[in-house]
N, C-alpha and C positions, 0 to 999 in steps of 0.2 A: 356426561351431563351430571351424573350424581356427584362426581368428584368436584365439579365446578361449584355446585350448590353447597357442598360441605365446606369447601374452601371459602366461599363467600360468607357463609354464616359464621364460620370460625373467625373470620376477619371482623365482622360487625359486632359480634357478641362482646369481645373485650372493649370495643369502643363505646359500647352502651348506646343509649338513646340520643346522646349529644350529636350523633351523626345526622339525625333527622331534625334537629332544632336549628332555627335561624336565630343566632345570637348576634344581632347587628351591633349591640352595644360594644362589642370588642373593637369594632372599627371606629367608634366615636372618638376615642382618645388616642388614636394611632397617629403616626408621624405625618401622614398625607394630609388629613384634615387640619392638623395643627399647623403645618407649614403654610397651607393655603389660607388659613385664618390670619396668620401673621402678615402674609403677603398682601392679602386683600385689605386688611386694616391700613397698611402703609399706603395703599392706593385710594383710600377713602371709602371703601366698601366694607360694611360691618356685618359679619355673620359669624355665628358660633361654630365651633368644631362639630357639634352635634348636627346642626342644620346642614353644614357642608357635607358631612358624612352621609346623612339621609339623602341628599341630592345625588351624591355619587352612587350610592347603593340602589336608588330608585331608577337611575338612568342607565345602569350597566348590568343587565341581568346575566349576560354571558360571563362577565368577570366575577359576578357573585357566585355563579355555579362553580367556576374554577377555584375561587376562594374556599367554598364549602368542601370541594373535593380535596384540596390540599390540606384543609384543617383536619381531615381524617388521619393524617400522618403527623401533623404538628399543629396544635391548637392556636399557635401564634400566627398562622397563615390567615386567620380571620382579620388580622390587622393590615394586610397588604393593600396598598393603593397602587394600582398599575399606572405606568406612565401615560397611557391613553386616557385613563380616567382623569388624571391631573389636567391634561391638555383639553379634554372635552369640557371640564368644569370651567377652565379659564376662558374658553371660547364662548360658553354660555353667558359669561359675565362681561363680554365685549372687552377683554383684556388682550392687548397686542403682545404676541410672544416673539422674541428674537432669540435664536439659538446661538449660544456662545461656546466656543471650543473650550473643553475642560482645561486645556493648557493655559488659557487666558483668564482663568477665574481670578487670578491675582490682580488683574487690571480693573476689576469692578470697583466703583467708588461707593462710599457709604450712603450717598444720596440715591443710588440705584436700588431697585428691588428685584430679586431673582429667586426662583425656586431651584434648588440644587439637589440632585440625587447623589449620595455618597455611598461608598461600599467599603467594608472592611476587607483588606487584601487577604486573599487566600480562603475566603469564606463566601457564603451566600447571604451575608447580612447586608441589607441595603437600608438606607434611611433618607427620608425627605427632610430638608431643612430650608429655612428662609434666610436669604442673605439680605441685609446685614444683621438680622437678629442673631444669627450664628456667623461670626466673622472668621474664625479660624477653621475653615473648611477642611484644610489638608491635615488637620490633627484631630478631627472629630472622634475617631476611635483610638487615638493615641498617635504620637509623633511617628511618622514613617509607616503607619499601618492603615492609612485611609487613602482611597483613591476617589477622585471626583469623576462621576460617570456622565452626568448630564447637567447642563446649566441653561436655564430658560430665563432670559431677562424679560421683565414685565413692564408694560406701560398701559395706563388707562387711556382708552380711546375717547 
């Protein structure tokens, strides 16, 4: 037990008091709220990234705890927006979601609106973008280094 406490405190001391602070503003300017803001604007719903971020953070306490835990290892984890948070936000705004195969992302027309999750190949770097605000999805991280993970086509009900 003594070794466990020593290990715990030796882990927390270098991290400082930031482990115990809730710094929600990291999430305000992250890619999830940004992509949702662009997408909802295209559908005629106007909300700022900050308002969207606050809604997400207030409605997902479990994900916020996971974000806080991961931020002990990497402060950028505070910026994560999980796929279920994106989907729950869209449901709350009565937006119809249709899932499109990542292989068919090239068939989207510029008149359509989609939320797309892309990943840098060989890493754990993910990023939410709004199509068609970002059109070259397959080259987001550079030609040949980007893979499309999830595509959600959106329609206002």
